[in-house]
C-alpha positions in Angstrom: 119.5 18.6 129.0 119.3 16.8 132.4 121.9 17.8 134.9 123.0 14.2 135.3 124.3 14.2 131.7 126.8 17.0 132.3 130.4 16.0 132.8 131.8 16.6 136.2 134.2 19.6 136.2 137.9 19.0 136.9 139.2 19.7 140.3 140.1 23.4 140.6 137.7 24.4 137.7 136.6 28.0 137.5 133.1 27.0 136.3 131.4 24.3 138.4 127.8 23.5 139.4 126.6 25.5 142.3 125.9 23.8 145.7 128.7 21.2 145.9 127.3 20.0 149.2 124.0 19.0 147.6 121.9 20.6 150.2 118.3 19.3 150.5 117.2 22.8 151.4 118.7 24.5 148.3 116.0 25.5 145.8 118.3 27.1 143.3 117.8 26.1 139.7 120.8 24.4 138.1 123.5 27.0 137.5 127.2 27.4 137.4 129.3 29.2 140.0 132.1 31.6 138.9 134.4 33.4 141.3 137.2 35.6 139.7 138.8 35.9 143.2 139.5 33.8 146.2 139.3 35.2 149.6 137.2 38.4 150.1 138.5 41.8 151.3 135.1 42.8 152.6 135.5 40.4 155.5 131.9 40.3 156.8 131.7 38.8 160.2 128.9 36.4 159.3 130.4 35.2 156.0 129.8 31.5 155.4 132.4 31.1 152.7 135.4 31.7 155.1 134.9 28.1 156.3 136.5 27.0 153.0 138.1 30.1 151.3 139.6 31.5 154.5 139.5 35.0 156.0 141.9 36.8 153.7 141.9 39.6 151.2 140.7 39.0 147.6 143.3 37.3 145.5 143.0 37.2 141.7 142.9 33.7 140.2 145.8 32.9 138.0 145.3 32.8 134.2 141.6 33.6 134.9 140.5 34.7 131.5 142.4 32.0 129.6 140.9 29.4 131.9 137.4 30.9 131.6 137.5 30.8 127.8 138.5 27.2 127.8 136.0 26.1 130.4 133.0 28.0 129.1 133.1 25.9 125.9 132.2 22.8 128.0 128.8 24.1 129.1 125.7 24.9 127.0 124.9 28.6 126.8 121.4 28.2 128.4 123.0 27.3 131.8 123.1 30.5 134.0 126.4 31.5 135.4 126.3 33.1 138.9 129.3 35.3 139.5 130.2 35.9 143.1 128.8 32.9 145.0 131.6 32.7 147.5 134.1 35.5 146.9 132.7 38.9 146.0 133.3 39.8 142.3 133.6 43.5 143.1 136.1 43.9 145.9 138.4 47.0 145.9 141.0 44.9 144.0 138.7 44.7 141.0 139.5 48.4 140.2 143.0 47.2 139.3 142.7 43.6 138.1 139.4 44.0 136.3 138.8 40.2 136.3 135.0 40.5 136.6 135.0 43.1 133.8 137.1 40.7 131.6 134.6 37.9 132.3 131.7 40.1 131.3 133.4 41.3 128.2 133.9 37.7 127.1 130.6 36.1 128.3 128.0 38.9 127.5 128.6 39.0 123.7 128.1 35.2 123.6 124.6 35.5 125.0 125.5 33.8 128.3 123.0 34.1 131.1 124.6 35.8 134.0 123.6 36.6 137.5 125.9 38.8 139.6 125.8 38.6 143.4 127.8 41.3 145.2 128.1 43.8 148.1 130.2 46.1 145.8 129.0 49.0 143.8 131.4 48.9 140.9 128.9 47.1 138.7 126.8 50.3 138.7 129.6 52.9 138.6 131.7 51.2 136.0 130.1 48.3 134.2 126.6 49.4 133.2 127.8 49.9 129.7 128.1 46.1 129.3 125.5 44.9 131.8 122.7 46.8 130.2 123.4 45.1 126.8 123.5 41.6 128.0 121.5 38.7 129.5 122.5 39.9 133.0 120.7 40.5 136.2 122.1 41.7 139.5 121.3 40.7 143.1 123.3 42.9 145.5 123.2 42.1 149.2 122.0 44.9 151.5 121.6 43.6 155.1 120.7 46.8 156.9 120.3 50.6 156.7 122.4 51.6 159.8 125.8 52.7 158.6 127.5 52.2 162.0 126.2 48.7 162.3 127.2 47.9 158.7 130.8 49.0 159.4 130.8 46.6 162.4 129.4 43.6 160.5 130.8 44.3 157.0 133.9 46.4 157.8 135.3 46.8 154.2 132.1 46.8 152.2 130.4 49.9 150.8 127.9 51.5 153.1 124.2 50.7 152.7 123.4 54.1 151.1 126.0 53.6 148.4 124.6 50.1 147.7 121.0 51.4 147.4 122.2 54.2 145.0 123.9 51.4 142.9 120.5 49.6 142.8 118.9 52.8 141.5 121.7 53.3 138.9 121.4 49.8 137.6 117.6 49.7 137.5 117.6 53.1 135.7 119.9 51.6 133.1 117.5 48.7 132.4 119.4 46.1 134.4 117.0 43.8 136.4 117.8 44.0 140.1 116.8 41.9 143.0 118.1 42.5 146.5 119.3 40.0 149.1 118.4 40.9 152.6 120.6 38.2 154.0 121.4 37.2 156.7 119.0 38.5 159.3 120.8 38.1 162.6 118.8 38.1 165.9 119.4 41.2 168.1 121.5 42.8 165.3 119.5 43.7 162.2 116.2 42.1 163.1 114.2 45.2 164.0 110.9 44.8 162.0 110.5 48.5 161.3 114.1 48.8 160.0 113.6 45.7 157.8 110.4 47.1 156.3 112.0 50.4 155.7 114.9 48.7 153.9 112.4 46.9 151.6 110.7 50.2 150.9 114.1 51.9 150.1 115.2 49.2 147.7 111.8 49.0 146.1 111.9 52.8 145.5 115.3 52.4 144.0 113.9 49.9 141.4 114.4 46.4 142.9 111.7 44.0 141.7 112.6 41.0 143.8 113.7 40.2 147.4 115.4 37.1 148.7 115.9 36.8 152.4 117.2 34.4 155.0 118.2 34.0 158.6 121.7 33.7 159.9 122.8 30.1 160.1 125.8 29.7 162.3 129.1 28.0 161.4 131.8 27.6 164.0 134.2 30.2 162.4 131.6 32.9 161.8 129.9 32.4 165.2 133.3 32.7 166.9 133.9 36.0 165.0 130.6 37.4 166.0 131.1 36.4 169.6 134.6 38.0 169.6 133.8 41.2 167.7 130.4 42.2 169.0 131.1 42.2 172.7 128.1 41.5 175.0 125.8 41.4 171.9 128.0 38.8 170.3 127.9 36.7 173.5 124.1 36.9 173.5 124.0 35.6 169.9 126.5 32.9 170.7 124.5 31.7 173.7 121.3 31.7 171.7 122.6 29.5 168.9 124.4 27.2 171.3 121.3 26.7 173.5 118.6 26.8 170.8 120.3 26.0 167.6 119.4 22.9 165.6 122.2 21.3 163.5 121.2 21.1 159.9 123.7 20.1 157.2 126.7 21.5 159.1 125.0 24.7 160.2 123.2 25.8 163.4 119.6 26.9 162.5 117.3 28.6 164.9 114.0 26.8 165.5 111.4 27.2 162.7 109.1 29.6 164.7 112.0 31.9 165.5 113.1 32.0 161.9 109.6 32.7 160.7 109.4 35.6 163.1 112.7 37.1 161.8 111.7 36.8 158.1 108.1 38.0 158.3 108.8 41.7 158.2 110.7 41.4 155.0 108.1 39.1 153.3 105.2 41.3 154.5 106.9 44.5 153.2 107.8 42.8 149.9 104.2 41.7 149.5 102.9 45.1 150.3 105.1 46.7 147.7 104.1 44.1 145.0 107.6 42.6 144.8 108.5 39.0 144.1 110.0 37.4 147.2 111.7 34.2 148.2 113.8 32.7 151.0 117.2 31.0 150.9 117.5 27.5 152.4 114.8 27.9 155.0 112.6 25.0 154.0 109.3 27.0 154.4 106.5 26.0 152.1 103.6 28.1 150.7 103.3 31.3 148.6 103.2 33.4 151.8 106.9 32.7 152.0 107.9 32.2 148.4 106.1 33.6 145.3 109.0 34.1 142.9 110.0 31.8 139.9 113.4 31.3 141.5 115.0 31.8 144.9 118.2 33.3 143.6 117.0 35.7 141.0 118.0 33.8 137.9 114.5 34.3 136.6 115.3 38.0 136.3 117.9 37.4 133.6 116.7 39.0 130.4 117.0 37.6 126.9 118.7 40.4 125.0 121.5 38.6 123.2 121.0 35.4 121.2 123.4 32.7 122.4 126.2 31.9 120.1 129.2 29.7 120.1 131.8 30.2 122.8 134.5 31.0 120.2 133.2 34.4 119.3 136.2 36.8 119.5 134.7 40.1 118.5 131.7 42.2 119.6 130.3 45.3 117.8 130.2 47.9 120.6 
């Protein structure tokens, strides 16, 4: 069914087409976005979503499961649902509220195609019992190996080693895993040897796909980086202000600089025989993009035959 034939979602819908800004650089296949929470407790300095969700702790959405059941009936089952496109679905609050778990318990038995994007690890330590049974793939974000640097940039997120261990757990349970090495920030996590080592580590853990991208500055996240990283932050700020090119509301570095930042990741992924892609960079050619999708939706397995959205029971 062509995307133009779908009804536009109501304002405030839980399920809505991804990429509301219609970016010309977005190469994602048509998919739905689902965020059980608003805000994000991880509070990464470089977060793009804070421009519209704010810099606040994760807040559970009201009547989440009731609304999800109602809205899921409006969309055909073959359309992928990407959980965690703007607010992480596995913040510390998920241990108590279990909204992501509830969504999975409802959607997985119906054969819905699900992609999970997260910096959390709870998907591996708690939810493999359901993820391993469904049409589910996971694309965790791991931006660096250095724990001290991670604590600076991603102050409330699990440390890199824990995220790599979660990749291994999920892969060992049969859940397809791709890793987002995103964003690569100049002067911060751009060391070529570190990036190649990171690719090797996630490949050894069982990842089969890598998607990467450079940091694209927005006013709020660039101000945070400038404020929180001292002289290094000032250097990044000056680089983007002097060399940045405005593209669809972001400041991009010049093409040659972005290619230089991404090459170590692509080179290492190619060496390890992994599929690889970039996110909103606009580069052409298989030397930059050899995967069937940029987001990992192509990893979603077909374990459960899609059924009507009114299924209320599941044989466990």
